[in-house]
Backbone as CSV, one residue per row, in Angstrom:
resi,resn,N_x,N_y,N_z,CA_x,CA_y,CA_z,C_x,C_y,C_z
1,MET,112.865,109.796,162.131,113.040,108.904,160.904,114.025,109.802,160.089
2,ARG,114.994,109.209,159.671,116.034,109.800,158.812,115.970,109.447,157.463
3,PHE,115.863,110.364,156.481,115.981,110.058,155.065,117.323,110.350,154.512
4,ASN,118.004,109.254,153.853,119.158,109.443,153.199,119.050,109.819,151.737
5,LEU,119.498,111.097,151.283,119.371,111.631,150.050,120.351,111.232,149.150
6,TRP,121.543,110.677,149.408,122.687,110.272,148.565,122.328,109.447,147.582
7,PRO,121.688,108.289,147.986,121.397,107.196,146.896,120.390,107.812,145.671
8,SER,119.666,108.744,146.240,118.752,109.398,145.064,119.566,110.338,144.263
9,VAL,120.472,111.033,144.788,121.458,112.006,144.007,122.265,111.178,143.056
10,ARG,122.884,110.138,143.597,123.756,109.213,142.841,122.919,108.670,141.577
11,LEU,121.657,108.183,141.832,120.798,107.707,140.747,120.495,108.724,139.719
12,LEU,120.250,109.928,140.141,119.830,110.986,139.246,121.097,111.359,138.380
13,THR,122.248,111.457,139.077,123.377,111.881,138.431,123.747,110.737,137.395
14,ALA,123.643,109.476,137.578,124.019,108.437,136.751,123.203,108.429,135.667
15,CYS,121.849,108.713,135.820,120.677,108.770,134.698,121.109,110.033,133.780
16,PHE,121.412,111.079,134.345,121.687,112.355,133.649,123.021,112.067,132.732
17,LEU,124.174,111.465,133.257,125.324,111.022,132.539,124.970,110.170,131.380
18,LEU,124.018,109.251,131.715,123.860,108.223,130.536,123.175,108.755,129.704
19,THR,122.157,109.690,129.847,121.353,110.367,128.830,122.301,111.311,127.964
20,LEU,123.242,111.979,128.572,124.258,112.792,127.872,125.081,111.942,126.847
21,CYS,125.514,110.759,127.294,126.295,109.941,126.494,125.552,109.443,125.229
22,ALA,124.301,108.995,125.518,123.332,108.535,124.460,123.112,109.663,123.544
23,ALA,122.876,110.792,123.976,122.524,112.001,123.070,123.867,112.262,122.219
24,SER,125.012,112.157,122.769,126.289,112.446,122.105,126.477,111.396,120.838
25,ILE,126.139,110.076,121.262,126.352,109.038,120.278,125.262,109.248,119.213
26,LEU,124.028,109.495,119.507,123.098,109.668,118.644,123.348,110.895,117.660
27,ALA,123.779,112.013,118.245,124.127,113.170,117.435,125.196,112.835,116.467
28,GLN,126.097,111.999,116.633,127.245,111.600,115.633,126.684,110.716,114.717
29,THR,125.708,110.060,114.854,125.158,109.108,113.785,124.203,109.735,112.954
30,HIS,124.600,109.839,111.669,123.511,110.314,110.626,122.809,109.276,109.749
31,VAL,121.678,109.585,109.537,120.910,108.658,108.661,121.511,108.579,107.150
32,VAL,121.786,109.889,106.807,122.354,109.971,105.540,123.596,110.822,105.705
33,SER,124.676,110.420,104.979,126.007,110.968,105.274,126.025,112.253,104.466
34,PRO,126.891,113.207,104.922,127.007,114.461,104.279,127.512,114.368,102.758
35,SER,128.392,113.278,102.465,128.805,113.069,101.142,127.606,112.656,100.289
36,ASP,126.668,111.731,100.760,125.656,111.426,99.942,124.629,112.700,99.712
37,ILE,124.394,113.451,100.712,123.594,114.692,100.398,124.172,115.478,99.506
38,HIS,125.579,115.705,99.488,126.259,116.505,98.459,126.147,115.855,97.106
39,LYS,126.276,114.536,97.020,126.139,113.809,95.695,124.719,114.084,95.132
40,GLU,123.756,113.937,95.896,122.253,114.193,95.555,122.041,115.796,95.152
41,LEU,122.626,116.673,95.768,122.562,118.054,95.372,123.104,118.203,93.997
42,VAL,124.349,117.637,93.844,125.015,117.891,92.577,124.309,117.173,91.453
43,ASN,123.655,115.926,91.767,122.911,115.251,90.648,121.697,116.099,90.323
44,THR,120.998,116.726,91.340,119.787,117.496,91.111,120.127,118.683,90.380
45,ALA,121.222,119.462,90.566,121.685,120.564,89.846,122.099,120.190,88.333
46,GLN,122.698,119.171,88.161,122.962,118.706,86.651,121.727,118.344,85.926
47,THR,120.914,117.725,86.637,119.678,117.283,85.891,118.774,118.493,85.540
48,ARG,118.788,119.467,86.423,118.069,120.612,86.156,118.730,121.315,85.154
49,GLN,120.027,121.503,85.021,120.896,122.255,83.816,120.510,121.496,82.469
50,LYS,120.582,120.169,82.569,120.419,119.362,81.256,118.849,119.699,80.873
51,ASN,117.948,119.726,81.811,116.438,120.025,81.300,116.320,121.292,80.817
52,LEU,117.066,122.423,81.440,116.942,123.695,80.973,117.545,123.749,79.512
53,GLU,118.709,123.133,79.219,119.361,123.209,77.979,118.354,122.550,77.094
54,LYS,117.768,121.470,77.161,116.785,120.915,76.315,115.704,121.729,76.008
55,THR,114.938,122.453,76.971,113.871,123.244,76.864,114.162,124.553,76.205
56,ARG,115.415,125.021,76.412,115.862,126.224,75.726,116.130,125.988,74.302
57,ARG,116.670,124.648,73.977,117.030,124.424,72.660,115.677,124.236,71.816
58,LEU,114.588,123.851,72.509,113.453,123.595,71.863,112.780,124.954,71.293
59,PHE,112.953,125.987,72.150,112.445,127.360,71.881,113.602,128.285,71.124
60,SER,114.615,127.818,70.735,115.773,128.724,70.425,115.750,128.836,68.887
61,SER,115.289,127.924,68.071,115.467,128.028,66.596,114.921,129.250,66.190
62,ASP,115.371,129.665,65.017,114.883,130.945,64.292,113.441,130.843,63.839
63,GLU,113.186,129.563,63.346,111.814,129.524,62.910,110.659,129.579,64.106
64,THR,111.177,128.953,65.164,110.438,128.979,66.466,110.233,130.382,66.940
65,ARG,111.211,131.090,66.871,111.215,132.496,67.518,110.307,133.437,66.553
66,LYS,110.354,133.220,65.282,109.618,133.768,64.270,108.038,133.555,64.535
67,ALA,107.867,132.171,64.736,106.403,131.771,65.002,106.004,132.435,66.171
68,MET,106.663,132.440,67.240,106.222,132.981,68.600,106.095,134.289,68.379
69,GLU,106.900,135.133,67.875,106.463,136.661,67.591,105.400,136.869,66.747
70,SER,105.080,136.006,65.863,103.811,136.265,64.949,102.709,135.760,65.683
71,ALA,102.744,135.035,66.754,101.607,134.685,67.696,101.520,135.666,68.815
72,GLN,102.502,136.721,68.725,102.538,137.650,69.876,103.021,137.050,71.278
73,ILE,103.860,136.041,71.202,104.465,135.410,72.388,105.948,135.963,72.453
74,SER,106.211,136.580,73.382,107.654,137.084,73.620,108.598,135.925,73.798
75,PRO,109.553,135.745,72.875,110.623,134.724,73.254,111.332,134.926,74.393
76,GLU,111.563,136.190,74.900,112.333,136.472,76.092,111.393,136.094,77.343
77,LYS,110.122,136.402,77.201,109.430,136.036,78.311,109.303,134.576,78.564
78,VAL,109.212,133.733,77.355,109.275,132.326,77.528,110.612,131.837,78.106
79,ASP,111.808,132.386,77.654,113.018,132.157,78.159,113.173,132.337,79.723
80,ALA,112.608,133.492,80.160,112.576,133.833,81.596,111.675,132.886,82.256
81,ALA,110.581,132.642,81.735,109.577,131.868,82.547,110.064,130.314,82.683
82,VAL,110.757,129.890,81.500,111.271,128.421,81.677,112.250,128.477,82.924
83,SER,112.956,129.406,83.041,113.927,129.349,84.354,113.323,129.416,85.672
84,THR,111.987,129.768,85.705,111.319,129.847,87.036,110.467,128.543,87.057
85,LEU,110.439,127.791,86.211,109.609,126.373,86.519,110.407,125.561,87.653
86,SER,109.488,124.736,88.149,109.912,123.913,89.321,110.673,122.854,88.603
87,ASP,111.474,121.915,89.420,112.357,120.990,88.799,111.336,119.866,88.111
88,GLU,110.214,119.507,88.647,109.213,118.638,88.233,108.737,119.178,87.018
89,GLU,108.242,120.338,86.860,107.753,120.958,85.740,108.767,121.054,84.549
90,LEU,109.814,121.394,84.887,110.882,121.470,83.949,111.254,120.004,83.405
91,ALA,111.212,119.025,84.330,111.633,117.671,83.750,110.537,117.101,82.719
92,ARG,109.207,117.538,83.094,108.052,117.158,82.150,108.145,117.868,80.766
93,LEU,108.519,119.147,80.774,108.683,119.847,79.693,109.902,119.299,78.972
94,ALA,111.040,119.090,79.426,112.197,118.610,78.707,111.934,117.189,78.158
95,SER,110.990,116.424,78.808,110.690,115.102,78.384,109.819,115.342,77.051
96,ARG,108.825,116.410,76.944,108.124,116.447,75.901,108.967,117.050,74.792
97,ALA,110.004,117.789,74.972,110.969,118.290,74.125,111.743,117.162,73.316
98,ASP,112.093,116.188,74.174,112.784,115.127,73.581,111.895,114.201,72.809
99,LYS,110.595,114.095,73.064,109.744,113.334,72.323,109.472,114.062,71.047
100,LEU,109.300,115.363,71.109,109.048,116.114,69.792,110.291,116.010,68.824
101,ASP,111.538,116.110,69.459,112.696,115.898,68.648,112.624,114.384,68.023
102,GLN,112.361,113.473,68.615,112.241,112.142,68.166,111.288,112.066,67.126
103,ASP,109.989,112.395,67.260,108.853,112.494,66.294,109.187,113.240,65.004
104,PHE,109.898,114.472,65.180,110.278,115.136,64.113,111.429,114.443,63.333
105,ALA,112.381,113.851,63.976,113.504,113.149,63.314,112.981,111.901,62.601
106,ALA,111.917,111.276,63.303,111.233,110.066,62.501,110.281,110.473,61.400
107,GLY,110.106,111.698,61.224,109.082,112.125,60.218,107.582,111.977,60.629
108,ARG,107.372,111.735,61.929,105.970,111.797,62.335,105.439,113.128,62.467
109,LEU,106.074,114.178,62.520,105.669,115.587,62.520,106.371,116.428,61.412
110,SER,105.463,117.132,60.712,105.939,118.118,59.696,106.500,119.623,60.464
111,ASP,107.320,120.184,59.759,107.581,121.491,60.176,106.475,122.411,60.854
112,ARG,105.341,122.315,60.244,104.225,123.203,60.627,103.679,122.573,61.869
113,ASP,103.465,121.202,61.972,103.028,120.658,63.237,104.057,120.760,64.470
114,LEU,105.227,120.659,64.172,106.076,121.097,65.263,106.151,122.488,65.726
115,LEU,106.034,123.429,64.917,105.649,124.774,65.277,104.464,125.053,66.099
116,ILE,103.436,124.392,65.546,102.251,124.432,66.420,102.399,123.975,67.867
117,VAL,102.860,122.863,67.809,103.126,122.158,69.302,104.081,123.089,70.115
118,ILE,105.089,123.730,69.495,105.974,124.446,70.300,105.356,125.702,70.726
119,LEU,104.560,126.316,69.951,103.793,127.393,70.426,102.817,127.108,71.433
120,GLY,102.215,125.996,71.447,101.432,125.632,72.462,102.222,125.311,73.757
121,LEU,103.233,124.805,73.694,104.113,124.622,74.895,104.625,125.889,75.320
122,ALA,104.979,126.917,74.530,105.439,128.325,74.915,104.281,128.871,75.685
123,ALA,103.049,128.874,75.233,101.933,129.339,75.875,101.571,128.649,77.218
124,LEU,101.679,127.386,77.237,101.575,126.742,78.518,102.600,127.154,79.658
125,VAL,103.861,127.226,79.149,104.734,127.704,80.146,104.450,129.056,80.719
126,LEU,104.173,129.950,79.786,103.617,131.374,80.262,102.419,131.299,81.315
127,ILE,101.404,130.375,80.867,100.409,130.243,81.697,100.633,129.811,83.149
128,ILE,101.554,128.712,83.089,101.955,128.042,84.477,102.635,129.098,85.286
129,VAL,103.532,129.890,84.744,104.223,130.869,85.500,103.300,132.028,85.889
130,ALA,102.273,132.521,85.131,101.377,133.462,85.394,100.395,133.074,86.546
131,ALA,100.084,131.821,86.542,99.287,131.155,87.573,99.754,131.135,88.889
132,ARG,101.050,131.182,89.151,101.580,131.117,90.423,101.456,132.407,91.215
């Protein structure tokens, strides 16, 4: 009995070539394009920068710095801690900063109330960073 090996070799070769072609096609097809990834990275970086600016502005006034120093909270440590917050934590803090600005502008908060809230937020930032 003679067994012919050539049909099996041809079939295996055809399967191998078909697999290579399919893998090549799939490798070239991306679910998300590189330009979309780049745009998302740029948007994320810009959002983080805006949130950092809002948060730093909250802690930057002379009155706030004096209040932090009198409460024995180092303004420099708060500034450094703000930079280490995650994007999510920073976004929440920036949102609170916006709300405080709106409440203060609308007259719902006095200067004293605003300083107390800012001191609480500064302490919270330091606690979050220290807990990591």
